LUMBAGU-75798 format. One record per residue: z, x, y of N, C-alpha, C in turn; residue in one letter. Coordinates in steps of 0.1 Angstrom, whole numbers, padded with zeros to 4 digits, always signed. Each point is the difference from the previous one (the first is absolute). Layout:
BEGIN
ZXYZXYZXYA/...
***
This chain:
BEGIN
+0658+0978+0615+0005-0006+0008+0001-0017-0014M/+0013-0009-0003+0002-0007-0011-0001-0016+0005D/+0001-0008-0002-0003-0010+0004+0012-0011-0012V/+0010-0002+0009+0010-0011-0003+0002-0013-0004V/+0008-0004-0008-0002-0014-0007+0014-0004+0008D/-0008-0007+0014+0008-0002+0003+0011-0018-0013I/-0010-0006-0003+0020+0003-0004+0004-0001-0013D/+0005+0014-0001+0011+0006-0012+0002+0005+0018T/-0002-0001+0002+0007+0013+0014+0013+0000+0009W/+0005+0005+0003+0012-0007+0001+0008+0000+0011K/-0011+0005+0003+0000-0008+0017-0017-0012+0008R/-0002+0002-0015-0006-0017+0005+0006-0009+0014K/+0011-0003-0003+0006-0016+0011+0003+0004+0009E/+0003+0018+0005-0001+0002+0019-0016+0001+0001H/-0012+0003-0012-0010+0000+0005-0004-0010+0006F/+0003-0013-0011-0011-0007+0009+0011-0012+0011M/+0012+0002+0000+0002-0005+0014+0001+0010+0010F/-0006+0012-0002+0002+0009+0013-0022-0002+0003F/-0005-0002-0013-0012+0003+0006-0011-0003+0008K/+0006-0018+0001-0011-0010+0008+0005+0001+0015D/+0016+0004+0002+0002+0001+0011-0009+0005+0015M/+0005-0007+0006-0014-0001+0015+0007+0021+0005D/+0008-0001-0002+0006+0013+0009+0019+0003-0009S/-0014+0007-0012+0007+0006-0019+0007+0016+0012P/+0000+0004+0006+0000+0016+0006+0015+0000+0000F/+0006+0008+0000+0013+0010+0009+0000+0012+0002F/+0008+0002+0006+0001+0016+0012+0011+0006+0000N/+0005+0013-0003+0009+0004+0001+0001+0012-0002L/+0009+0005+0009-0003+0013+0017+0019+0002-0003C/-0002+0020-0002+0010+0006-0003+0000+0010+0002F/+0005+0007+0005+0005+0019-0003-0010+0004-0012D/-0004+0006+0003+0003+0014-0013+0002+0012+0007L/+0009+0010-0016+0009+0011+0004-0018+0010-0002D/-0002+0003+0007-0013+0012-0004+0001+0016+0000I/+0018+0002-0004+0002+0012+0012-0003+0015-0013T/-0006-0003-0012-0006+0014-0010-0019-0005+0002P/+0001-0008+0003-0016+0000+0000+0001+0004+0013L/+0004-0005+0010-0004+0009+0010-0002+0013+0004Y/+0012+0004-0011+0003+0014+0003-0012+0007-0012Q/+0000-0007-0012-0012+0004-0001-0013+0004+0007H/-0004-0007+0004-0009-0007+0008-0006+0014+0009I/+0015-0001+0013+0001+0012+0007-0004+0012-0007K/+0009+0005-0007-0003+0011-0006-0005+0004-0006Q/-0012-0010-0009-0016+0005-0003-0014-0007+0012H/+0003+0001+0011-0007-0007+0011-0007-0005-0011K/+0004-0015+0000-0006-0011-0008-0009-0008+0011L/-0011-0003+0003-0006-0008+0012+0013-0019-0006P/+0012-0001+0009+0007-0013-0001-0002-0012-0001F/-0011-0006+0002-0007-0016-0002-0004+0001-0018Y/-0008+0010-0003-0007-0001-0012+0007+0007-0014H/+0010+0009+0006+0013+0004-0005+0008-0015-0011A/+0001-0008+0013+0006-0011+0000-0003-0007-0012L/-0016-0007+0004-0005-0010-0008+0002+0010-0014I/-0004+0009-0005+0000+0005-0008+0007+0002-0011Y/+0015-0001+0011+0012-0005-0007+0008-0009-0001Y/-0009-0007+0004+0002-0016-0001-0001-0007-0008V/-0013+0006-0002-0009-0011-0010+0007+0007-0013M/+0001+0016-0003+0000+0005-0011+0019-0015-0007D/+0008-0004+0013+0011-0002-0008-0008-0021+0001C/-0010+0001+0009+0004-0019-0004-0009+0000-0016V/-0004+0012-0004-0010+0003-0011+0013-0006-0012N/+0012+0005+0004+0007+0004-0010+0010-0017+0000R/-0001-0011+0005+0006-0014+0003-0008-0008-0006V/+0000-0009-0012-0009-0007-0002-0003-0013-0001E/+0011-0004+0011-0013-0012+0010-0006-0005+0010A/+0005+0018+0004-0017-0005+0012-0011+0006-0005F/-0004-0005-0012-0012+0006-0011-0012-0018-0007K/+0007-0007+0011-0002-0014-0007+0000-0004+0012Y/-0019-0004-0004-0009-0012+0011-0003-0013-0007R/-0011-0005+0007+0002-0015-0006-0020+0000+0002Y/-0012-0005-0006-0014+0005+0000-0003-0024+0008D/+0010-0003+0000-0003-0018+0000+0000-0004-0021S/+0001+0008-0009-0005-0002-0015+0014+0000-0003E/+0001+0019+0007+0007+0005-0016+0010+0014+0008N/+0012+0000-0005+0012+0011+0006-0004+0005-0002V/+0000+0015+0002-0004+0014-0009+0013+0006+0013V/-0004+0012-0014+0012+0010+0002-0013+0010+0001K/+0007+0012+0020-0014+0009-0004+0008+0013-0010H/-0006+0007-0002+0005+0020-0007+0005+0002+0014D/-0007+0006+0007-0004+0007+0017-0002-0004+0011V/+0008-0002+0005-0001-0004+0017-0002+0011+0009L/-0012+0003+0010-0005+0001+0007+0002-0001+0011H/+0006+0014+0016-0001-0009+0008-0012+0000+0017P/+0004-0013+0005-0011+0003+0006+0008-0001+0013S/-0008+0006+0013+0012-0001+0012-0007+0006+0015F/+0007-0001+0007-0004+0002+0013-0002+0016+0006T/-0010+0004+0006-0002+0008+0004-0003-0002+0012V/+0004+0006+0009-0004-0004+0019-0005+0013+0005L/-0007-0005+0006-0012+0011+0009+0008+0004+0013N/+0009+0011-0002-0001-0004+0015-0003-0001+0014S/-0017+0005-0003-0005-0001+0016-0005-0011+0006E/+0002-0008-0010-0005-0017-0002+0013-0013+0002D/+0011+0007-0003+0013-0006-0001-0009-0010-0016E/-0009-0001-0005-0001-0009-0012-0001+0009-0009L/+0005-0011-0014+0001+0000-0013-0011+0001-0009F/-0003+0008-0011-0011-0009-0008+0015+0003-0018K/-0005-0014-0008+0008+0006-0011-0010+0000-0017I/+0009+0013-0002-0007+0016-0011+0002-0008-0012I/+0000-0001-0014+0004-0003-0012-0003+0012-0007T/+0008+0003-0001-0003+0011-0009+0007+0000-0015V/-0003+0003-0006+0004+0003-0020+0008+0007-0004L/+0016-0007-0003+0010+0009-0010-0006+0014-0006N/+0008+0012+0006-0001+0012-0010+0013+0005+0001T/+0001+0003-0010+0010+0014-0003+0006+0010+0004N/-0014+0004+0011-0003+0014+0004+0002-0003+0013N/+0015+0010+0006-0007-0012+0016-0010+0008+0007F/-0004+0016-0005-0007+0002+0011-0014-0005-0003Q/+0001-0005-0014-0018-0008-0001+0004-0019+0008Q/+0010+0002+0004-0001-0017+0010-0001+0006+0014F/-0001+0011+0003+0000+0004+0010-0013+0004+0007L/-0002+0002-0012-0017+0007+0006-0006-0011-0004C/+0006-0018-0009-0010-0007+0003+0006-0012+0009D/+0009-0001+0010+0004-0002+0010-0011+0004+0010C/+0001+0014+0000-0008+0014+0008-0017-0015+0001R/-0008+0005-0011-0012-0006+0002-0001-0018+0001E/+0009-0005-0004+0003-0015-0005+0000-0007+0023R/+0007+0009+0005+0000+0003+0011-0011+0000+0014T/-0002+0012-0006-0016+0005+0008-0015-0013-0003T/+0002+0000-0011-0017-0004-0010+0006-0016+0005S/+0008-0005+0000+0008-0021+0004-0015+0001+0017Q/-0004-0006+0004+0000+0003+0012+0003-0020+0007N/+0000-0008-0012+0005-0012+0006+0017-0004-0002S/+0005-0012+0006+0013+0003+0001+0010-0004-0021M/-0014-0006-0006+0005-0004-0012-0010+0005-0011I/+0001-0002-0009-0008+0001-0014+0002-0014-0006D/-0007-0005+0008+0001-0015-0008-0003+0004-0019T/-0005+0002+0005-0001+0002-0025+0013+0005-0006E/+0007+0016+0007+0012+0005-0008+0012-0021+0000L/-0002+0000+0014+0007-0011+0005+0004-0011-0011Q/-0014-0002-0008+0000-0011-0010+0008+0004-0009K/+0007+0007+0000+0010+0010-0019+0013-0007+0007R/+0006-0004-0008+0014-0006-0008+0015+0010+0007S/-0006+0011-0007+0008+0009-0013+0003+0013+0015D/+0002-0008+0015+0005+0008+0015+0011-0003+0002L/+0006+0006+0007+0009-0001+0010+0000+0008+0018I/+0003-0012+0004-0014+0004+0011+0016+0004+0009Y/+0000+0012+0006+0012+0005+0002-0011+0006+0019I/+0018-0001+0012-0004-0001+0015+0010+0013+0010T/-0004+0005+0003+0017+0007+0006-0007-0002+0013S/+0015-0001+0005-0003+0001+0019+0015+0008+0005I/-0007+0016-0003+0012+0008+0002+0002+0001+0021P/-0004-0011+0006+0008+0005+0015+0012-0006+0000W/+0008-0016-0011+0007-0008+0002+0008-0002-0010I/+0012+0003-0005+0009-0003-0004+0004-0010-0004S/-0010-0008-0006+0002-0016+0000+0007-0006-0011F/+0015-0017+0005-0002-0003-0011-0001-0013-0007T/-0010-0006+0006-0011-0011-0008-0014+0009+0004S/-0007-0013-0010-0017+0006+0001-0002-0018-0010I/-0008-0003+0003-0015-0010-0005-0011+0005+0000S/-0009+0000-0016-0013+0004+0004-0008-0012-0002H/-0015-0001+0007-0009-0011-0002-0006-0003-0015P/-0001-0015-0002-0002+0001-0015-0013-0014+0007I/-0009+0000-0015-0009-0016-0004+0008-0007-0006K/+0002-0011+0003+0005-0010-0007+0003-0013-0005L/-0018+0008-0001-0010-0012-0007-0004+0014-0013E/+0006+0008-0007-0004+0001-0012+0017+0010-0006K/+0001-0001-0011+0003+0006-0006+0002+0021+0002F/+0011+0001+0008-0002+0015+0002+0019+0004+0000D/+0005+0007-0018+0006+0006-0006+0003+0014+0007A/-0013+0001+0011+0004+0018+0002+0013+0006+0009V/+0012+0011-0008+0010+0001+0016-0008+0006+0007P/+0011-0004+0010-0001+0010+0011+0016+0010+0005R/-0010+0011-0004+0019+0006+0007-0006+0017+0011I/+0010-0009+0014-0007+0007+0009+0020+0007+0003A/+0000+0016+0011+0004+0001+0007+0001+0004+0013W/+0003+0015+0005+0006-0008+0019+0004+0012-0003G/+0008+0003+0016+0005+0019+0005+0010+0001-0008K/+0003+0010-0015+0013+0005+0001+0010+0003+0010Y/+0013+0000+0004+0007+0008+0001+0014+0009-0004K/+0000+0005+0002+0018+0008+0002+0009-0004+0000K/+0008+0001-0009+0012-0006+0001+0015+0009-0008E/+0007+0002+0002+0011+0008-0005-0003+0011-0009Q/-0018+0009-0003+0000+0007-0009-0016-0005-0010N/+0004-0017+0005-0009-0002-0012-0014-0005+0008K/-0012-0004-0005-0017-0008+0008+0000-0012-0004V/-0001-0007+0005+0003-0009-0005-0016-0009-0001L/+0002-0010+0002-0023-0002-0002+0001-0019-0002L/-0002-0010+0005+0000-0007+0005-0011-0006-0008P/-0001-0004-0010-0003-0007-0008-0003-0020-0008F/-0016+0001+0001+0003-0017-0003-0004-0003-0009S/-0004-0006-0013-0007-0003-0009-0003-0024-0001V/-0013+0000+0006-0004-0007-0002-0006-0011-0015Q/+0004-0005-0004-0001-0004-0015-0002-0017+0002A/-0008-0003-0012-0001-0013-0007+0008-0001-0010H/+0011-0011+0001+0012-0006-0008-0009-0005-0013H/-0009-0004+0000-0004+0000-0015+0003+0009-0007A/-0001+0010+0005+0002+0019-0009+0005+0001+0001F/+0006-0002+0012+0014+0013+0004+0014-0004+0006I/+0010+0006-0006+0016-0007+0006+0002+0010+0012D/+0006-0004+0005+0014+0010+0009+0002+0008-0012G/+0006+0002-0013+0004+0006-0005-0013+0012-0004I/-0010-0002-0001-0010+0005-0005-0007+0013+0018H/+0011-0008+0013-0005+0007+0011+0015+0011-0004I/+0006-0005+0000+0015+0015-0007-0005+0011-0011S/-0004-0005-0006-0007+0008-0017-0013+0010+0007K/-0003-0005+0014-0007+0011+0004+0002+0004+0007L/+0010+0001+0008+0010+0008+0008+0005+0005-0007K/+0006-0002-0012+0011+0010-0005-0012+0014-0006D/-0011-0004-0006-0007+0007-0005-0002+0012+0017V/-0011-0002+0004+0001+0012+0013+0012+0006+0004I/+0008-0006+0001+0015+0008+0001+0002+0006-0006E/-0004-0001-0013+0010+0009-0010-0011+0007-0004Q/-0010+0000-0003-0009+0001-0007-0009+0014+0013N/+0011+0007+0005-0003+0007+0009+0007+0014+0001M/+0005+0002-0017+0004+0014-0007-0010+0003-0007D/-0014-0005-0002-0003+0004-0006-0021+0001+0010N/+0005+0008+0008-0012-0005+0010-0008+0014-0001L/+0004+0009-0004-0008+0011-0001-0013-0004-0012D/+0006-0009-0013-0010+0005-0004-0010-0014-0004H/+0006-0009+0009-0008-0011+0012-0017+0005+0002I/+0008+0011+0006-0009+0000+0011-0006+0019+0002F/+0007+0003-0021-0008+0014+0003-0003+0006+0004G/
***
């Protein structure tokens, strides 16, 4: 993690403009073409939700703008971001939020997900949620949505991006996934979300390497 010198930071004016707004968040929803990823997941019989989380996190970590946070004193840039995501209990239809540290090994990631899902009895691990190097992720696989928003405590500075996706649809030999990014405008603009979209769609030529 690096501390950013705000005075010499190219984004200083934008940061100062947005940081104290009552609602500095914006949300973009769009369809992702995940056809190659969908085919890879089906061919290799991977768990869809966890494979998507792992792949999206690999892509998020390639876009620098998503790594900035503010701790009330300093702007910092994290080296690596980690997923914190919802897991549904189908029996009682309640979810828990689990946090798994990023790894460059997909099978290890799956093991860590299983262990955390089993061992965490509470809805949320409050200690892990204190970390700022997270990306919040959720899935709504029953609805192909066109809009979504996320709850946020406005009394504190929360710059953790929220990512959500919905029910995929098949159109003209393509698999399209409704995808949403909610971000703090002090750090992230529309161009950065566009860059993430490009990385996600263009990096699918590299799936064998990513999933090992």
